[in-house]
C-alpha positions in Angstrom: 31.9 0.1 75.6 28.2 0.8 75.5 28.8 3.9 73.4 30.9 2.0 70.9 28.3 -0.7 70.5 25.6 2.0 70.0 27.5 3.5 67.2 28.1 0.2 65.5 26.2 0.0 62.1 23.7 -2.6 61.3 25.1 -5.3 58.9 22.4 -4.5 56.3 23.0 -0.7 56.4 25.4 -0.8 53.5 23.0 -2.8 51.3 20.2 -0.4 52.0 22.4 2.6 51.1 23.4 0.8 47.8 19.8 0.1 46.9 18.8 3.7 47.6 21.6 4.9 45.3 20.5 2.5 42.6 16.9 3.6 42.9 17.9 7.3 42.7 20.0 6.6 39.6 17.1 4.7 38.0 14.7 7.5 38.9 17.0 10.1 37.3 17.2 7.9 34.2 13.5 7.5 34.0 13.1 11.2 34.5 15.5 12.4 31.8 15.9 9.6 29.2 12.3 9.8 27.8 12.7 13.5 27.4 16.0 13.1 25.6 14.4 10.5 23.3 11.4 12.7 22.6 13.7 15.6 21.7 15.7 13.4 19.4 12.5 12.2 17.6 11.3 15.8 17.2 14.7 16.8 15.8 14.7 13.9 13.4 11.2 14.7 12.3 12.1 18.4 11.8 15.1 17.4 9.7 12.9 15.1 7.5 10.4 17.9 7.0 13.2 20.4 6.0 14.7 17.9 3.6 11.3 17.0 2.2 10.5 20.7 1.6 13.7 21.0 -0.5 12.8 18.0 -2.6 9.2 19.3 -2.9 10.4 22.7 -4.2 12.4 21.0 -6.9 10.1 18.2 -8.0 6.6 19.1 -7.1 6.1 22.8 -6.5 5.7 23.7 -10.2 2.3 22.0 -10.1 1.3 21.9 -6.5 2.7 25.3 -5.3 5.7 25.9 -3.0 3.5 25.3 0.1 1.4 22.6 -1.4 -1.5 25.0 -1.8 -2.2 23.7 -5.3 -2.5 25.5 -8.7 -4.3 25.3 -12.0 -1.9 22.4 -12.9 -2.2 20.4 -9.7 -4.5 20.0 -6.6 -3.8 21.2 -3.1 -1.9 18.7 -1.0 -3.1 20.2 2.4 -4.6 17.3 4.3 -3.9 14.5 1.9 -1.4 12.9 4.4 1.8 11.0 4.1 0.1 7.9 2.9 -1.0 9.6 -0.3 2.5 10.8 -1.0 4.0 7.3 -0.3 1.5 5.8 -2.8 1.7 8.4 -5.6 5.5 8.8 -5.5 6.2 5.2 -4.5 4.3 3.9 -7.6 6.0 6.4 -9.9 2.7 8.2 -10.7 4.2 11.4 -9.3 5.9 13.4 -10.6 3.6 13.0 -13.6 5.3 12.8 -17.0 2.4 14.6 -18.8 -1.2 15.6 -18.1 -4.0 13.2 -19.1 -7.2 11.5 -18.1 -5.2 9.3 -15.7 -1.6 9.1 -14.6 -0.2 5.6 -15.1 2.1 3.6 -12.8 5.8 3.8 -13.7 9.2 3.3 -12.2 9.8 5.5 -9.1 12.5 8.1 -9.5 12.9 8.8 -5.7 14.5 6.5 -3.1 12.3 5.3 -0.2 14.3 7.6 2.1 13.4 10.6 -0.1 9.8 9.5 -0.4 9.6 9.4 3.4 11.0 13.0 3.6 8.5 14.2 1.0 5.7 12.5 3.0 6.9 14.1 6.2 6.7 17.6 4.6 3.2 17.0 3.1 2.0 15.6 6.4 3.2 18.8 8.2 0.9 20.8 5.9 -2.2 19.3 7.5 -3.4 16.1 9.2 -4.2 13.2 6.8 -3.9 9.4 6.4 -0.5 8.3 7.8 1.7 5.8 6.0 0.9 2.4 7.4 3.4 0.1 9.0 3.9 -3.6 8.0 1.7 -5.1 10.6 -1.3 -3.1 9.2 -1.1 -4.8 5.8 0.7 -8.1 6.4 -1.6 -11.0 7.1 -0.6 -14.2 8.9 -4.1 -15.8 9.0 -4.9 -18.1 6.1 -8.6 -17.3 6.6 -8.0 -13.7 5.6 -7.7 -14.7 1.9 -11.3 -16.0 1.7 -12.7 -13.2 3.8 -10.8 -10.7 1.7 -12.2 -12.3 -1.5 -15.7 -11.6 -0.3 -14.9 -8.0 0.5 -13.1 -7.5 -2.8 -16.0 -8.8 -4.8 -18.3 -6.5 -2.9 -16.3 -3.3 -3.0 -13.6 -3.5 -5.7 -14.5 -6.0 -8.4 -16.9 -3.6 -10.2 -13.8 -1.6 -11.4 -10.8 -3.8 -10.9 -12.3 -7.1 -12.2 -13.0 -10.1 -10.0 -9.4 -11.2 -10.4 -7.8 -7.8 -10.0 -6.8 -7.5 -13.6 -8.3 -4.0 -14.0 -10.9 -2.6 -16.3 -12.0 0.3 -18.5 -13.9 3.3 -17.0 -15.4 6.4 -18.7 -13.6 9.2 -20.6 -10.3 7.5 -21.1 -10.0 6.5 -17.4 -9.4 3.0 -16.2 -9.0 0.9 -13.0 -5.4 -0.4 -13.2 -4.4 -4.0 -12.8 -3.3 -4.9 -9.3 -0.8 -7.5 -10.5 2.7 -6.8 -9.0 1.5 -4.0 -6.7 3.1 -3.9 -3.3 0.9 -4.8 -0.3 1.6 -1.4 1.2 0.5 0.5 -1.9 -2.7 -1.5 -2.1 -3.5 -0.6 1.5 -2.6 3.1 0.9 -4.9 3.2 -2.1 -7.8 2.2 0.1 -6.8 4.8 2.7 -6.5 7.7 0.2 -8.7 6.9 -2.8 -6.3 8.0 -5.6 -7.6 9.4 -8.9 -11.0 7.8 -9.6 -11.0 5.4 -6.7 -13.1 6.1 -3.6 -11.4 6.1 -0.2 -12.1 3.6 2.5 -11.2 5.2 5.9 -11.2 3.1 9.0 -14.7 4.5 9.8 -16.0 2.9 6.6 -13.8 -0.1 6.3 -11.9 -1.2 9.5 -8.1 -1.8 9.3 -8.6 -5.6 9.6 -10.9 -5.7 6.5 -8.4 -3.7 4.5 -5.7 -6.2 5.5 -7.9 -9.1 4.4 -8.4 -7.5 1.0 -4.7 -7.0 0.6 -4.2 -10.7 1.5 -6.7 -11.8 -1.2 -5.2 -9.5 -3.9 -1.7 -10.6 -3.2 -2.8 -14.3 -3.3 -4.8 -13.8 -6.5 -2.2 -11.9 -8.5 1.0 -13.7 -7.5 3.2 -15.5 -9.9 2.3 -19.0 -9.0 0.8 -21.3 -11.7 -3.0 -20.9 -12.0 -4.7 -24.2 -10.9 -7.5 -23.5 -13.5 -5.1 -23.5 -16.4 -5.1 -20.9 -19.2 -6.6 -17.7 -17.6 -7.3 -15.8 -20.9 -6.4 -12.6 -19.1 -8.8 -13.3 -16.3 -11.3 -10.9 -18.0 -14.4 -12.9 -17.4 -17.0 -14.6 -19.5 -16.6 -12.3 -22.6 -13.2 -13.5 -23.4 -14.1 -17.1 -22.5 -17.1 -17.0 -24.7 -15.2 -15.4 -27.6 -12.5 -18.1 -27.2 -15.2 -20.8 -27.4 -16.9 -19.3 -30.5 -13.7 -18.6 -32.5 -11.5 -21.6 -31.6 -14.1 -24.1 -30.4 -16.6 -23.6 -33.2 -13.8 -23.1 -35.7 -12.3 -26.4 -34.7 -15.6 -28.2 -35.2 -16.1 -26.7 -38.6 -12.5 -27.8 -39.6 -13.1 -31.3 -38.4 -16.5 -31.5 -40.3 -14.8 -30.4 -43.5 -12.0 -32.9 -43.0 -14.5 -35.7 -42.4 -16.6 -34.8 -45.4 -13.5 -34.7 -47.6 -12.5 -38.2 -46.6 -15.8 -40.0 -47.1 -16.2 -42.7 -49.7 -18.4 -40.6 -51.9 -15.9 -37.7 -51.9 -13.1 -40.1 -52.9 -15.1 -41.5 -55.8 -15.9 -38.1 -57.2 
């Protein structure tokens, strides 16, 4: 009887065994699942690069070279990063229709999926600015608009006009209007400095400040009615002064002529 009682299991023994089994299973999952996910991510990235290389060979290599090394018709893309590709191709500037002082914005000919593949290939050529995600350029703080306005007037208004309507530069170049430009593309332009624009990396302009500028530009160039009335193109005091001289002064002259023609002396004569 004593031997039987000694061999009798503790009531909690089964629970302990079950917990150990679950812990072992969880440990195995923790050990192998991240590795499987990492391998899947690497495989997906490799596939995107391969597909991007095919697209690049067809649509871009004639100017930039098969390996993005550049040529007499196009600059090297080594180190420009995926953000530059997303901006240039996403805004339709690339592939360019024809050479010129500046490549204009037009309708994109690639889908976003194809643009991502092209960007992955170019990013593989050398490290550069990475395509931002939505949280980097989407603002939820109303104060960002006013702060962004101050930053815009300090860093951008000299070329793009104080209201983001663009302006002329030298030798046929120009700062394009920012009206209707996606928030992501505005952010990427600051990252990469396309064409005549200087770049603003995080070391020069922190991510938060770029987000604030995006918030201001999107607020200023949206389609809502302007509280100030007729904008006259938002081109500043030149157009406003010209409007005043031509229409304002012209109206005064017309009124003066009408009054003079309807005086008593004019009627008698």
